[in-house]
All heavy atoms as a GROMACS GRO file, in nm:
protein
  495
    1MET      N    1   1.672  -1.729  -0.838
    1MET     CA    2   1.549  -1.711  -0.780
    1MET      C    3   1.514  -1.849  -0.707
    1MET      O    4   1.508  -1.954  -0.774
    1MET     CB    5   1.439  -1.678  -0.878
    1MET     CG    6   1.319  -1.639  -0.831
    1MET     SD    7   1.182  -1.597  -0.940
    1MET     CE    8   1.243  -1.449  -1.024
    2ASN      N    9   1.495  -1.831  -0.578
    2ASN     CA   10   1.460  -1.954  -0.501
    2ASN      C   11   1.304  -1.988  -0.499
    2ASN      O   12   1.228  -1.912  -0.543
    2ASN     CB   13   1.514  -1.944  -0.357
    2ASN     CG   14   1.451  -1.834  -0.283
    2ASN    OD1   15   1.346  -1.781  -0.321
    2ASN    ND2   16   1.512  -1.798  -0.174
    3ALA      N   17   1.277  -2.100  -0.454
    3ALA     CA   18   1.133  -2.151  -0.463
    3ALA      C   19   1.045  -2.056  -0.375
    3ALA      O   20   0.932  -2.037  -0.419
    3ALA     CB   21   1.127  -2.291  -0.408
    4GLY      N   22   1.090  -2.009  -0.267
    4GLY     CA   23   1.004  -1.927  -0.181
    4GLY      C   24   0.967  -1.794  -0.258
    4GLY      O   25   0.856  -1.749  -0.250
    5LEU      N   26   1.071  -1.739  -0.317
    5LEU     CA   27   1.045  -1.608  -0.397
    5LEU      C   28   0.957  -1.631  -0.515
    5LEU      O   29   0.865  -1.547  -0.551
    5LEU     CB   30   1.185  -1.562  -0.431
    5LEU     CG   31   1.170  -1.421  -0.513
    5LEU    CD1   32   1.118  -1.315  -0.417
    5LEU    CD2   33   1.307  -1.376  -0.542
    6THR      N   34   0.966  -1.741  -0.585
    6THR     CA   35   0.882  -1.781  -0.701
    6THR      C   36   0.739  -1.796  -0.650
    6THR      O   37   0.647  -1.733  -0.710
    6THR     CB   38   0.934  -1.910  -0.767
    6THR    OG1   39   1.069  -1.901  -0.802
    6THR    CG2   40   0.845  -1.932  -0.893
    7VAL      N   41   0.714  -1.859  -0.546
    7VAL     CA   42   0.572  -1.889  -0.491
    7VAL      C   43   0.516  -1.747  -0.462
    7VAL      O   44   0.391  -1.709  -0.487
    7VAL     CB   45   0.574  -1.979  -0.376
    7VAL    CG1   46   0.446  -1.986  -0.314
    7VAL    CG2   47   0.610  -2.115  -0.414
    8ALA      N   48   0.590  -1.665  -0.386
    8ALA     CA   49   0.549  -1.533  -0.346
    8ALA      C   50   0.513  -1.441  -0.466
    8ALA      O   51   0.414  -1.372  -0.472
    8ALA     CB   52   0.655  -1.468  -0.264
    9LEU      N   53   0.604  -1.445  -0.576
    9LEU     CA   54   0.573  -1.372  -0.690
    9LEU      C   55   0.455  -1.414  -0.763
    9LEU      O   56   0.365  -1.339  -0.797
    9LEU     CB   57   0.694  -1.380  -0.786
    9LEU     CG   58   0.685  -1.304  -0.913
    9LEU    CD1   59   0.684  -1.153  -0.875
    9LEU    CD2   60   0.806  -1.329  -0.994
   10ILE      N   61   0.425  -1.541  -0.780
   10ILE     CA   62   0.313  -1.602  -0.856
   10ILE      C   63   0.185  -1.571  -0.776
   10ILE      O   64   0.086  -1.525  -0.830
   10ILE     CB   65   0.334  -1.750  -0.882
   10ILE    CG1   66   0.441  -1.768  -0.984
   10ILE    CG2   67   0.201  -1.812  -0.918
   10ILE    CD1   68   0.480  -1.918  -1.009
   11SER      N   69   0.194  -1.595  -0.643
   11SER     CA   70   0.072  -1.569  -0.568
   11SER      C   71   0.036  -1.423  -0.558
   11SER      O   72  -0.081  -1.379  -0.554
   11SER     CB   73   0.083  -1.619  -0.417
   11SER     OG   74   0.196  -1.549  -0.345
   12SER      N   75   0.134  -1.321  -0.563
   12SER     CA   76   0.112  -1.177  -0.572
   12SER      C   77   0.052  -1.140  -0.694
   12SER      O   78  -0.044  -1.062  -0.700
   12SER     CB   79   0.238  -1.102  -0.552
   12SER     OG   80   0.298  -1.120  -0.427
   13LEU      N   81   0.090  -1.206  -0.803
   13LEU     CA   82   0.035  -1.178  -0.934
   13LEU      C   83  -0.115  -1.224  -0.940
   13LEU      O   84  -0.203  -1.150  -0.998
   13LEU     CB   85   0.115  -1.234  -1.048
   13LEU     CG   86   0.245  -1.176  -1.075
   13LEU    CD1   87   0.336  -1.255  -1.173
   13LEU    CD2   88   0.233  -1.030  -1.126
   14VAL      N   89  -0.144  -1.336  -0.878
   14VAL     CA   90  -0.273  -1.398  -0.884
   14VAL      C   91  -0.361  -1.312  -0.796
   14VAL      O   92  -0.485  -1.284  -0.844
   14VAL     CB   93  -0.274  -1.547  -0.836
   14VAL    CG1   94  -0.410  -1.593  -0.803
   14VAL    CG2   95  -0.203  -1.637  -0.927
   15TRP      N   96  -0.314  -1.260  -0.690
   15TRP     CA   97  -0.398  -1.180  -0.602
   15TRP      C   98  -0.428  -1.039  -0.677
   15TRP      O   99  -0.538  -0.990  -0.668
   15TRP     CB  100  -0.330  -1.153  -0.467
   15TRP     CG  101  -0.343  -1.266  -0.368
   15TRP    CD1  102  -0.256  -1.333  -0.322
   15TRP    CD2  103  -0.464  -1.290  -0.307
   15TRP    NE1  104  -0.310  -1.430  -0.234
   15TRP    CE2  105  -0.442  -1.402  -0.226
   15TRP    CE3  106  -0.597  -1.251  -0.318
   15TRP    CZ2  107  -0.540  -1.469  -0.155
   15TRP    CZ3  108  -0.704  -1.312  -0.247
   15TRP    CH2  109  -0.672  -1.426  -0.154
   16LEU      N  110  -0.319  -0.990  -0.746
   16LEU     CA  111  -0.353  -0.871  -0.829
   16LEU      C  112  -0.462  -0.885  -0.936
   16LEU      O  113  -0.536  -0.792  -0.956
   16LEU     CB  114  -0.220  -0.812  -0.887
   16LEU     CG  115  -0.130  -0.737  -0.791
   16LEU    CD1  116   0.006  -0.720  -0.859
   16LEU    CD2  117  -0.187  -0.612  -0.736
   17MET      N  118  -0.449  -1.001  -1.006
   17MET     CA  119  -0.554  -1.031  -1.098
   17MET      C  120  -0.684  -1.036  -1.046
   17MET      O  121  -0.779  -0.995  -1.088
   17MET     CB  122  -0.512  -1.160  -1.175
   17MET     CG  123  -0.397  -1.135  -1.268
   17MET     SD  124  -0.365  -1.266  -1.389
   17MET     CE  125  -0.398  -1.418  -1.302
   18LEU      N  126  -0.698  -1.108  -0.922
   18LEU     CA  127  -0.827  -1.116  -0.866
   18LEU      C  128  -0.881  -0.984  -0.816
   18LEU      O  129  -0.989  -0.960  -0.834
   18LEU     CB  130  -0.806  -1.210  -0.729
   18LEU     CG  131  -0.937  -1.248  -0.650
   18LEU    CD1  132  -1.035  -1.329  -0.741
   18LEU    CD2  133  -0.902  -1.319  -0.532
   19MET      N  134  -0.792  -0.906  -0.768
   19MET     CA  135  -0.831  -0.767  -0.729
   19MET      C  136  -0.878  -0.696  -0.843
   19MET      O  137  -0.990  -0.611  -0.833
   19MET     CB  138  -0.716  -0.706  -0.647
   19MET     CG  139  -0.750  -0.556  -0.608
   19MET     SD  140  -0.615  -0.452  -0.584
   19MET     CE  141  -0.546  -0.448  -0.743
   20GLY      N  142  -0.800  -0.700  -0.954
   20GLY     CA  143  -0.838  -0.623  -1.065
   20GLY      C  144  -0.974  -0.664  -1.131
   20GLY      O  145  -1.051  -0.576  -1.166
   21SER      N  146  -1.004  -0.796  -1.127
   21SER     CA  147  -1.123  -0.833  -1.188
   21SER      C  148  -1.240  -0.796  -1.092
   21SER      O  149  -1.355  -0.763  -1.138
   21SER     CB  150  -1.131  -0.990  -1.200
   21SER     OG  151  -1.113  -1.050  -1.079
   22ALA      N  152  -1.219  -0.797  -0.964
   22ALA     CA  153  -1.328  -0.755  -0.868
   22ALA      C  154  -1.353  -0.606  -0.891
   22ALA      O  155  -1.465  -0.568  -0.886
   22ALA     CB  156  -1.288  -0.785  -0.724
   23PHE      N  157  -1.252  -0.525  -0.904
   23PHE     CA  158  -1.262  -0.382  -0.917
   23PHE      C  159  -1.334  -0.351  -1.045
   23PHE      O  160  -1.406  -0.267  -1.066
   23PHE     CB  161  -1.126  -0.324  -0.917
   23PHE     CG  162  -1.126  -0.169  -0.921
   23PHE    CD1  163  -1.178  -0.101  -0.803
   23PHE    CD2  164  -1.092  -0.102  -1.032
   23PHE    CE1  165  -1.194   0.046  -0.822
   23PHE    CE2  166  -1.099   0.039  -1.039
   23PHE     CZ  167  -1.140   0.106  -0.930
   24ALA      N  168  -1.297  -0.427  -1.160
   24ALA     CA  169  -1.355  -0.401  -1.287
   24ALA      C  170  -1.502  -0.432  -1.286
   24ALA      O  171  -1.587  -0.375  -1.366
   24ALA     CB  172  -1.289  -0.490  -1.395
   25SER      N  173  -1.548  -0.512  -1.194
   25SER     CA  174  -1.680  -0.558  -1.191
   25SER      C  175  -1.775  -0.434  -1.151
   25SER      O  176  -1.892  -0.436  -1.167
   25SER     CB  177  -1.712  -0.676  -1.098
   25SER     OG  178  -1.686  -0.645  -0.965
   26TYR      N  179  -1.720  -0.340  -1.071
   26TYR     CA  180  -1.798  -0.224  -1.050
   26TYR      C  181  -1.821  -0.126  -1.148
   26TYR      O  182  -1.914  -0.049  -1.143
   26TYR     CB  183  -1.720  -0.149  -0.925
   26TYR     CG  184  -1.722  -0.204  -0.800
   26TYR    CD1  185  -1.627  -0.281  -0.748
   26TYR    CD2  186  -1.840  -0.202  -0.716
   26TYR    CE1  187  -1.629  -0.343  -0.619
   26TYR    CE2  188  -1.846  -0.265  -0.592
   26TYR     CZ  189  -1.733  -0.333  -0.547
   26TYR     OH  190  -1.750  -0.397  -0.434
   27ARG      N  191  -1.738  -0.136  -1.260
   27ARG     CA  192  -1.763  -0.047  -1.381
   27ARG      C  193  -1.766   0.096  -1.347
   27ARG      O  194  -1.867   0.164  -1.394
   27ARG     CB  195  -1.888  -0.091  -1.452
   27ARG     CG  196  -1.892  -0.225  -1.507
   27ARG     CD  197  -2.020  -0.272  -1.573
   27ARG     NE  198  -2.029  -0.420  -1.587
   27ARG     CZ  199  -1.998  -0.470  -1.718
   27ARG    NH1  200  -1.971  -0.412  -1.819
   27ARG    NH2  201  -2.014  -0.606  -1.724
   28LEU      N  202  -1.665   0.142  -1.279
   28LEU     CA  203  -1.652   0.282  -1.250
   28LEU      C  204  -1.592   0.352  -1.357
   28LEU      O  205  -1.512   0.304  -1.441
   28LEU     CB  206  -1.580   0.303  -1.128
   28LEU     CG  207  -1.629   0.236  -0.994
   28LEU    CD1  208  -1.536   0.249  -0.872
   28LEU    CD2  209  -1.762   0.290  -0.950
   29GLY      N  210  -1.619   0.478  -1.360
   29GLY     CA  211  -1.550   0.566  -1.466
   29GLY      C  212  -1.420   0.603  -1.429
   29GLY      O  213  -1.361   0.584  -1.310
   30TRP      N  214  -1.326   0.652  -1.515
   30TRP     CA  215  -1.192   0.688  -1.481
   30TRP      C  216  -1.177   0.781  -1.387
   30TRP      O  217  -1.090   0.775  -1.292
   30TRP     CB  218  -1.120   0.740  -1.611
   30TRP     CG  219  -1.082   0.620  -1.711
   30TRP    CD1  220  -1.148   0.577  -1.810
   30TRP    CD2  221  -0.978   0.530  -1.686
   30TRP    NE1  222  -1.084   0.469  -1.871
   30TRP    CE2  223  -0.986   0.426  -1.791
   30TRP    CE3  224  -0.877   0.514  -1.589
   30TRP    CZ2  225  -0.886   0.330  -1.803
   30TRP    CZ3  226  -0.794   0.395  -1.594
   30TRP    CH2  227  -0.802   0.308  -1.708
   31GLY      N  228  -1.265   0.891  -1.378
   31GLY     CA  229  -1.255   0.999  -1.289
   31GLY      C  230  -1.270   0.946  -1.137
   31GLY      O  231  -1.211   0.979  -1.040
   32GLN      N  232  -1.376   0.859  -1.127
   32GLN     CA  233  -1.415   0.795  -0.993
   32GLN      C  234  -1.296   0.712  -0.943
   32GLN      O  235  -1.258   0.706  -0.834
   32GLN     CB  236  -1.544   0.712  -1.011
   32GLN     CG  237  -1.586   0.651  -0.871
   32GLN     CD  238  -1.639   0.766  -0.776
   32GLN    OE1  239  -1.675   0.865  -0.816
   32GLN    NE2  240  -1.660   0.723  -0.645
   33THR      N  241  -1.241   0.630  -1.048
   33THR     CA  242  -1.118   0.540  -1.014
   33THR      C  243  -1.002   0.619  -0.969
   33THR      O  244  -0.939   0.582  -0.851
   33THR     CB  245  -1.093   0.450  -1.140
   33THR    OG1  246  -1.197   0.387  -1.171
   33THR    CG2  247  -0.973   0.365  -1.111
   34ILE      N  248  -0.963   0.731  -1.033
   34ILE     CA  249  -0.860   0.806  -0.987
   34ILE      C  250  -0.875   0.879  -0.855
   34ILE      O  251  -0.786   0.880  -0.778
   34ILE     CB  252  -0.815   0.909  -1.116
   34ILE    CG1  253  -0.775   0.840  -1.229
   34ILE    CG2  254  -0.733   1.022  -1.065
   34ILE    CD1  255  -0.758   0.920  -1.356
   35LYS      N  256  -0.998   0.919  -0.840
   35LYS     CA  257  -1.028   0.981  -0.712
   35LYS      C  258  -1.014   0.882  -0.592
   35LYS      O  259  -0.948   0.912  -0.493
   35LYS     CB  260  -1.171   1.032  -0.709
   35LYS     CG  261  -1.196   1.121  -0.586
   35LYS     CD  262  -1.346   1.161  -0.569
   35LYS     CE  263  -1.436   1.194  -0.683
   35LYS     NZ  264  -1.558   1.241  -0.660
   36MET      N  265  -1.060   0.752  -0.615
   36MET     CA  266  -1.039   0.656  -0.512
   36MET      C  267  -0.899   0.624  -0.491
   36MET      O  268  -0.853   0.600  -0.371
   36MET     CB  269  -1.127   0.534  -0.544
   36MET     CG  270  -1.283   0.560  -0.532
   36MET     SD  271  -1.376   0.418  -0.602
   36MET     CE  272  -1.321   0.282  -0.522
   37ALA      N  273  -0.825   0.604  -0.598
   37ALA     CA  274  -0.680   0.562  -0.592
   37ALA      C  275  -0.606   0.684  -0.517
   37ALA      O  276  -0.517   0.641  -0.424
   37ALA     CB  277  -0.622   0.556  -0.720
   38LEU      N  278  -0.630   0.817  -0.542
   38LEU     CA  279  -0.567   0.916  -0.479
   38LEU      C  280  -0.598   0.920  -0.327
   38LEU      O  281  -0.518   0.956  -0.246
   38LEU     CB  282  -0.589   1.050  -0.536
   38LEU     CG  283  -0.534   1.072  -0.677
   38LEU    CD1  284  -0.579   1.199  -0.739
   38LEU    CD2  285  -0.377   1.067  -0.663
   39THR      N  286  -0.732   0.887  -0.301
   39THR     CA  287  -0.770   0.892  -0.156
   39THR      C  288  -0.694   0.772  -0.085
   39THR      O  289  -0.648   0.795   0.033
   39THR     CB  290  -0.919   0.847  -0.145
   39THR    OG1  291  -0.985   0.948  -0.224
   39THR    CG2  292  -0.972   0.848   0.000
   40TRP      N  293  -0.672   0.651  -0.145
   40TRP     CA  294  -0.602   0.543  -0.079
   40TRP      C  295  -0.443   0.582  -0.059
   40TRP      O  296  -0.388   0.556   0.042
   40TRP     CB  297  -0.620   0.413  -0.152
   40TRP     CG  298  -0.741   0.354  -0.125
   40TRP    CD1  299  -0.851   0.336  -0.196
   40TRP    CD2  300  -0.783   0.287   0.003
   40TRP    NE1  301  -0.953   0.275  -0.136
   40TRP    CE2  302  -0.902   0.244  -0.002
   40TRP    CE3  303  -0.714   0.285   0.126
   40TRP    CZ2  304  -0.977   0.182   0.101
   40TRP    CZ3  305  -0.776   0.213   0.240
   40TRP    CH2  306  -0.905   0.165   0.216
   41VAL      N  307  -0.391   0.652  -0.166
   41VAL     CA  308  -0.260   0.698  -0.153
   41VAL      C  309  -0.246   0.794  -0.039
   41VAL      O  310  -0.145   0.798   0.034
   41VAL     CB  311  -0.216   0.757  -0.288
   41VAL    CG1  312  -0.076   0.834  -0.276
   41VAL    CG2  313  -0.197   0.646  -0.390
   42ALA      N  314  -0.333   0.886  -0.018
   42ALA     CA  315  -0.330   0.987   0.080
   42ALA      C  316  -0.341   0.919   0.220
   42ALA      O  317  -0.274   0.952   0.312
   42ALA     CB  318  -0.446   1.089   0.074
   43ILE      N  319  -0.427   0.812   0.225
   43ILE     CA  320  -0.449   0.750   0.359
   43ILE      C  321  -0.321   0.684   0.395
   43ILE      O  322  -0.267   0.700   0.506
   43ILE     CB  323  -0.566   0.640   0.345
   43ILE    CG1  324  -0.693   0.718   0.356
   43ILE    CG2  325  -0.560   0.550   0.473
   43ILE    CD1  326  -0.814   0.632   0.313
   44PHE      N  327  -0.255   0.592   0.298
   44PHE     CA  328  -0.141   0.516   0.333
   44PHE      C  329  -0.023   0.605   0.350
   44PHE      O  330   0.065   0.595   0.438
   44PHE     CB  331  -0.110   0.414   0.228
   44PHE     CG  332  -0.198   0.295   0.249
   44PHE    CD1  333  -0.304   0.272   0.154
   44PHE    CD2  334  -0.183   0.204   0.360
   44PHE    CE1  335  -0.380   0.162   0.164
   44PHE    CE2  336  -0.273   0.108   0.375
   44PHE     CZ  337  -0.373   0.074   0.273
   45GLY      N  338  -0.022   0.723   0.269
   45GLY     CA  339   0.087   0.813   0.289
   45GLY      C  340   0.082   0.893   0.424
   45GLY      O  341   0.189   0.914   0.483
   46GLY      N  342  -0.036   0.921   0.459
   46GLY     CA  343  -0.048   0.989   0.591
   46GLY      C  344  -0.013   0.896   0.705
   46GLY      O  345   0.063   0.942   0.804
   47LEU      N  346  -0.058   0.764   0.701
   47LEU     CA  347  -0.016   0.676   0.801
   47LEU      C  348   0.142   0.666   0.806
   47LEU      O  349   0.199   0.645   0.912
   47LEU     CB  350  -0.081   0.542   0.780
   47LEU     CG  351  -0.221   0.533   0.815
   47LEU    CD1  352  -0.286   0.402   0.771
   47LEU    CD2  353  -0.243   0.552   0.966
   48TYR      N  354   0.201   0.652   0.684
   48TYR     CA  355   0.350   0.635   0.679
   48TYR      C  356   0.417   0.755   0.735
   48TYR      O  357   0.508   0.746   0.826
   48TYR     CB  358   0.391   0.628   0.532
   48TYR     CG  359   0.542   0.628   0.515
   48TYR    CD1  360   0.617   0.512   0.532
   48TYR    CD2  361   0.593   0.739   0.466
   48TYR    CE1  362   0.752   0.518   0.527
   48TYR    CE2  363   0.731   0.749   0.452
   48TYR     CZ  364   0.806   0.636   0.478
   48TYR     OH  365   0.951   0.634   0.458
   49LEU      N  366   0.373   0.875   0.709
   49LEU     CA  367   0.428   0.998   0.780
   49LEU      C  368   0.416   1.002   0.924
   49LEU      O  369   0.505   1.040   0.990
   49LEU     CB  370   0.367   1.124   0.721
   49LEU     CG  371   0.413   1.151   0.564
   49LEU    CD1  372   0.336   1.278   0.513
   49LEU    CD2  373   0.552   1.179   0.566
   50VAL      N  374   0.296   0.947   0.975
   50VAL     CA  375   0.276   0.949   1.121
   50VAL      C  376   0.374   0.858   1.180
   50VAL      O  377   0.447   0.884   1.293
   50VAL     CB  378   0.130   0.904   1.155
   50VAL    CG1  379   0.118   0.883   1.294
   50VAL    CG2  380   0.046   1.034   1.122
   51VAL      N  381   0.391   0.730   1.128
   51VAL     CA  382   0.472   0.629   1.182
   51VAL      C  383   0.625   0.690   1.176
   51VAL      O  384   0.699   0.665   1.264
   51VAL     CB  385   0.468   0.495   1.108
   51VAL    CG1  386   0.575   0.399   1.151
   51VAL    CG2  387   0.331   0.439   1.141
   52GLU      N  388   0.665   0.737   1.075
   52GLU     CA  389   0.801   0.786   1.057
   52GLU      C  390   0.822   0.906   1.152
   52GLU      O  391   0.936   0.904   1.214
   52GLU     CB  392   0.813   0.835   0.911
   52GLU     CG  393   0.859   0.733   0.807
   52GLU     CD  394   0.983   0.667   0.841
   52GLU    OE1  395   1.083   0.731   0.870
   52GLU    OE2  396   0.975   0.551   0.837
   53TRP      N  397   0.732   0.992   1.171
   53TRP     CA  398   0.746   1.102   1.267
   53TRP      C  399   0.756   1.045   1.408
   53TRP      O  400   0.840   1.094   1.485
   53TRP     CB  401   0.625   1.193   1.265
   53TRP     CG  402   0.631   1.296   1.370
   53TRP    CD1  403   0.702   1.412   1.372
   53TRP    CD2  404   0.555   1.293   1.492
   53TRP    NE1  405   0.682   1.480   1.493
   53TRP    CE2  406   0.596   1.411   1.575
   53TRP    CE3  407   0.481   1.197   1.558
   53TRP    CZ2  408   0.551   1.429   1.692
   53TRP    CZ3  409   0.430   1.225   1.682
   53TRP    CH2  410   0.468   1.346   1.751
   54PHE      N  411   0.684   0.945   1.445
   54PHE     CA  412   0.681   0.876   1.564
   54PHE      C  413   0.827   0.815   1.598
   54PHE      O  414   0.883   0.819   1.701
   54PHE     CB  415   0.576   0.771   1.584
   54PHE     CG  416   0.583   0.710   1.717
   54PHE    CD1  417   0.536   0.776   1.835
   54PHE    CD2  418   0.626   0.576   1.743
   54PHE    CE1  419   0.540   0.713   1.960
   54PHE    CE2  420   0.628   0.520   1.856
   54PHE     CZ  421   0.584   0.578   1.972
   55MET      N  422   0.882   0.749   1.478
   55MET     CA  423   1.010   0.687   1.499
   55MET      C  424   1.116   0.785   1.522
   55MET      O  425   1.201   0.761   1.597
   55MET     CB  426   1.034   0.598   1.384
   55MET     CG  427   0.925   0.481   1.376
   55MET     SD  428   0.931   0.368   1.506
   55MET     CE  429   1.070   0.272   1.469
   56ILE      N  430   1.112   0.901   1.445
   56ILE     CA  431   1.207   0.997   1.456
   56ILE      C  432   1.208   1.063   1.590
   56ILE      O  433   1.306   1.082   1.660
   56ILE     CB  434   1.203   1.109   1.336
   56ILE    CG1  435   1.238   1.032   1.206
   56ILE    CG2  436   1.287   1.219   1.367
   56ILE    CD1  437   1.208   1.114   1.094
   57ALA      N  438   1.078   1.087   1.638
   57ALA     CA  439   1.065   1.148   1.770
   57ALA      C  440   1.115   1.058   1.875
   57ALA      O  441   1.181   1.114   1.973
   57ALA     CB  442   0.920   1.190   1.789
   58GLN      N  443   1.092   0.939   1.868
   58GLN     CA  444   1.136   0.837   1.961
   58GLN      C  445   1.281   0.827   1.964
   58GLN      O  446   1.354   0.824   2.078
   58GLN     CB  447   1.071   0.696   1.931
   58GLN     CG  448   1.097   0.589   2.045
   58GLN     CD  449   1.027   0.473   2.023
   58GLN    OE1  450   0.997   0.438   1.896
   58GLN    NE2  451   1.002   0.394   2.117
   59GLY      N  452   1.349   0.820   1.842
   59GLY     CA  453   1.490   0.812   1.835
   59GLY      C  454   1.564   0.946   1.894
   59GLY      O  455   1.664   0.943   1.958
   60THR      N  456   1.500   1.061   1.876
   60THR     CA  457   1.553   1.189   1.923
   60THR      C  458   1.539   1.183   2.082
   60THR      O  459   1.637   1.236   2.140
   60THR     CB  460   1.471   1.306   1.872
   60THR    OG1  461   1.480   1.295   1.725
   60THR    CG2  462   1.522   1.437   1.913
   61ALA      N  463   1.428   1.137   2.124
   61ALA     CA  464   1.414   1.142   2.266
   61ALA      C  465   1.506   1.035   2.341
   61ALA      O  466   1.559   1.060   2.444
   61ALA     CB  467   1.276   1.099   2.317
   62SER      N  468   1.536   0.930   2.274
   62SER     CA  469   1.627   0.840   2.343
   62SER      C  470   1.773   0.882   2.332
   62SER      O  471   1.854   0.843   2.418
   62SER     CB  472   1.610   0.699   2.262
   62SER     OG  473   1.650   0.704   2.145
   63SER      N  474   1.807   0.953   2.232
   63SER     CA  475   1.942   1.021   2.219
   63SER      C  476   1.966   1.115   2.313
   63SER      O  477   2.082   1.153   2.358
   63SER     CB  478   1.967   1.057   2.072
   63SER     OG  479   1.900   1.176   2.056
   64LEU      N  480   1.868   1.186   2.374
   64LEU     CA  481   1.878   1.287   2.464
   64LEU      C  482   1.913   1.237   2.600
   64LEU      O  483   1.970   1.303   2.690
   64LEU     CB  484   1.745   1.376   2.472
   64LEU     CG  485   1.720   1.468   2.351
   64LEU    CD1  486   1.592   1.540   2.365
   64LEU    CD2  487   1.843   1.566   2.324
   65MET      N  488   1.867   1.115   2.632
   65MET     CA  489   1.893   1.048   2.761
   65MET      C  490   2.028   1.006   2.779
   65MET      O  491   2.092   0.969   2.711
   65MET     CB  492   1.782   0.953   2.785
   65MET     CG  493   1.649   1.016   2.799
   65MET     SD  494   1.535   0.880   2.862
   65MET     CE  495   1.400   0.996   2.911
   0.00000   0.00000   0.00000
């Protein structure tokens, strides 16, 4: 493991702890938390599908020419 990867790993863990503590301060119930998590998964999943569709459509169009 090189120094750059170690710094990235440690900083990612620190950011996750910071995010977790900020989220815990809202004191939401499990139902609300799961609903919000599924909403974010749907948003990012939808954006991923749109980008993938665009890349496939662009590759198909370029192969036709």
